[in-house]
N, C-alpha and C positions, 0 to 999 in steps of 0.2 A: 257331390251332388245333393246329398241331404244334410250334411253337416252332423257331426256327433260331438256334442259338448258334455256328454256324460258316458259312463260305462259301468258295467257291473262285472266285477272280477269273477264272481261265482256263476255268471251266465254270460260268457264272452261274446255270444252271438246276439245279445239283446240289442234292439234298435227301434228307433222311432220311424214309423212309415211316413211321417210328415215331410213335406217338401217336394214330393213327387208331383210331376205335372200331370194334370188331368186333361182330357180331350178338349174341354171348353176354355182352356187357358188358365183356369184356376189351379190351385195347388192343394194337395192334401194338407190339412191343418196340422201343425206341429203339436206334439204332446197329447194327441188324442188317441192314437192307435199305437200300442207298444207290443212288440213280439219278443218273446224270450224263451229260453229253456226253463225247465222246472226251477223253482225258486228255493229249493231245499238246501242248496250249496252256496247261497249268498253269504258273503262274509259280513262281519260286524261293520266294516267300512262301507259296504254296499247299502246298508239299511237307510242311512240318511239320503242317499241318492234316490232310492225307491220312494222315500217319503216325499221328496221334492216332485217326483213324477206323479205321486198322489193318485193312483188308479182308484176310480170309484167302483169298478167291477173287474174281477179277475176270473177269466174263463180257463178252466183246466180240462184239457182234452184227453187226459189219461183215464185208463180203466182202473177200477179199484185194486186189481192185482198188481198193477204198476205202482200205485201209490203206496201199497203195503210194504214194498221192499225199498222204498226211497225215503230220504229224510223229508219230514213235513215241510211244506212251503213256509218260508220266513216272510211274513207280511208286516206292513206298517199301517197303523190306523185300523179302520174297520171296513175294508172294502167288501162289497157284495161278492161272494165266491160262488160261482156256478159250475157245477160238474157236468160236462158234456162228453161222456166217454165215446171216442171214435176208435173203436177196437172191436174185434170179433175173435174171442179166444178159441172158437171152433174152426176158424178159417185155416186151411192148410198152409197158407203162406205165413201167417202169423206164428203158427206152431212150429213151422220149419225154422224160421229165424230164431225163435227161442231155443230150439233144439241145437242149432249150430253154436249159439252163445254158451249154452249150458253143457255142451259136450255129450248130449244124449245120442242114442242110436238113431242114425239117419236112414235106416232101412226102409221106413215107411214113406220116404221122400225121394225115391230114386229119380223121378222125372225132374223135380225141382233141383235136386243136387246136381243133376247132369246139366241143367240149364245155367246154374250158378246164381250167386247172390244178386248180381245186377238185374237178372231177369225176375227174381223174386221181388226186388224193390219196384220194378216196373208194374208187376202184378198188384202190389199194394196200392200204387198210385191209381191204377185203373179202378180198384175197389173203392178208393176215395170218392169216385164219381157215382158208383152204383150201389155200394153197401148201404143197408138200411140205417145202421147207427151212424155212418158217415154223413148221409144226407140229412138225418135228423140233427146231428150235432152241428154241422156247418151251417145249416139253415137257421137254427136257433141262434147261433153266434152272430150271424149277420143281422138278425132282427134285434138282438141286444145292442149291437153297435149303432143301430138306427135310432135308439132312444137316448136322448141327451142326458138322461139321468144316469146312464151307465158310462159316461165319458169323464175322464180318460178310461179306455178299456185296455187292459193288459191280457194277453192270451198266450198260452203255452201248452206244450205237451211234455214229453220227457227231455228229448234232446233239442227241441225247438227248431226242427228243420223240416220234417216231413208233414205231419198233420198241421203244425203251425205254419209251415210254408204254403200248404195248399189253402188254408184259410186266408192267408195273406193274399194269395192269388185271387180268390173269390172276392174279397173285400175291395182290393184295388181295381179289379175289373169292373165291379159294380160302380166304382167311383169314376170310371172312364180313363184310368191310367193306361198308357200304351203297353202292349205286351212286351216290348223290348226292355222297358224300364222295370216291369214286373219280374222278368226273367233275371235281370241284373241284380235286383234285390235278393231274389231267391238264391242265386249262386254266391252271394257274399258270405254265406255261411262257411264255405270252405276257407276263405281268406281269414275270417275272424276266429276260426277254431283250429288253425293249422297246428300250432304247438300243442294244444290240448289233444288233438286227434292222435298225434304221435305218442304222447304219454299214455293215452288209453290203449293204443295198439300194443305198446310195450308191456303194459300191465296185463292185458288179456293173454298175450303169448307167454308171459311168465307163469301165469296161473294154469294155462293149458298149453304146454310146449308143442303139442300136436296140432294146434290151431295155426293154419296158414294165414299170415297177415293179409295175403292177397284175397282170401275169402272174406275176412272181416272188414277190410277197408271200405268196400262199397256200401256197407251198412252205416259207416260213420261219416260218409260224404253225401253231398247232394250232387246230382249229375244232370246235364241237360236232357238225357234220355228218360229220366224219371218223370220230369215235368212234361216232356213230349207225350209220354204214355197216357198221362191224365188228360192232356188237351185232346189227344186222338180219341180217347174214350168219350169225352164230351161231344165231339163232332159225330162219332159213331152213333151214340145213343140219342142225342138231342139235336144235332145239326148245328147249333150255335151256342156260345156261352150264355147269351141272353136267355135262350130257351132252357138251358141247364139251371140258371138262377131261378127262373119262374117255375118250371115243371119239376126239376130235380130237387131244389131246395125250398120251394114254396116262398120265394122272395118276390113279392108283388111289385108292381110299378110304384106303389105308394111307399114301400120300404126303400126302394132305390132312391126315390125322391128325398126321403128323410135322411138317408145316408149322405147324400150329396149336400143337403142343407146344413147338416151338423158337422160335416167332416171336410168340407172344401172352403178355402178362402177365396 
């Protein structure tokens, strides 16, 4: 569908959003919008590939607490780096996920634990639509993408699947890409990270034998119901995605026009 003539070993779910068909018959321009996981685990062999992609701007959606425990991003050249943390360390869903992963006492999370990790992930996706840092971060990222000086734009979070995935949804919807194509790109994460996911699950259960892989797996995957939760929240709060872009993210008609002028062939 899109064609992949490059790959990053240290970020196996990296991909160019170019090639997707927009509603007016044009296509997303190749090499302009690049989504990845965090870049700290790129290999030496990945760096020339990143150099050829030559991002002018790198958007990092992680919170400082996430950056502090991860290897620093490996970058080539001197791209503009913009920190747009989409995270709420006080939100009970975020602290529940951290508690599960770190083996902390879950006594304060009885309801969330009872509903399970898939429900927690759906709650995070609903928060993407309404959370203040989410709206600020995603809105700013779309405005950055509308400025030709920031292109190519590379954007990532930690795993490159949830925050990165929803930003991709917002960008591609603003560009007029069909929802079915957007959904297909979102779900490609599972295919691209299948072997890595099993390695991570094995490592997690070795470190914490009491951790049930069935509990952790939903955190490492993307699922249609996660995306549905965000779409449902958009409709509930704003009525339409266009209204969400305008009223939720502050993306004006002028910004949408600039996105389409700079990012569609």
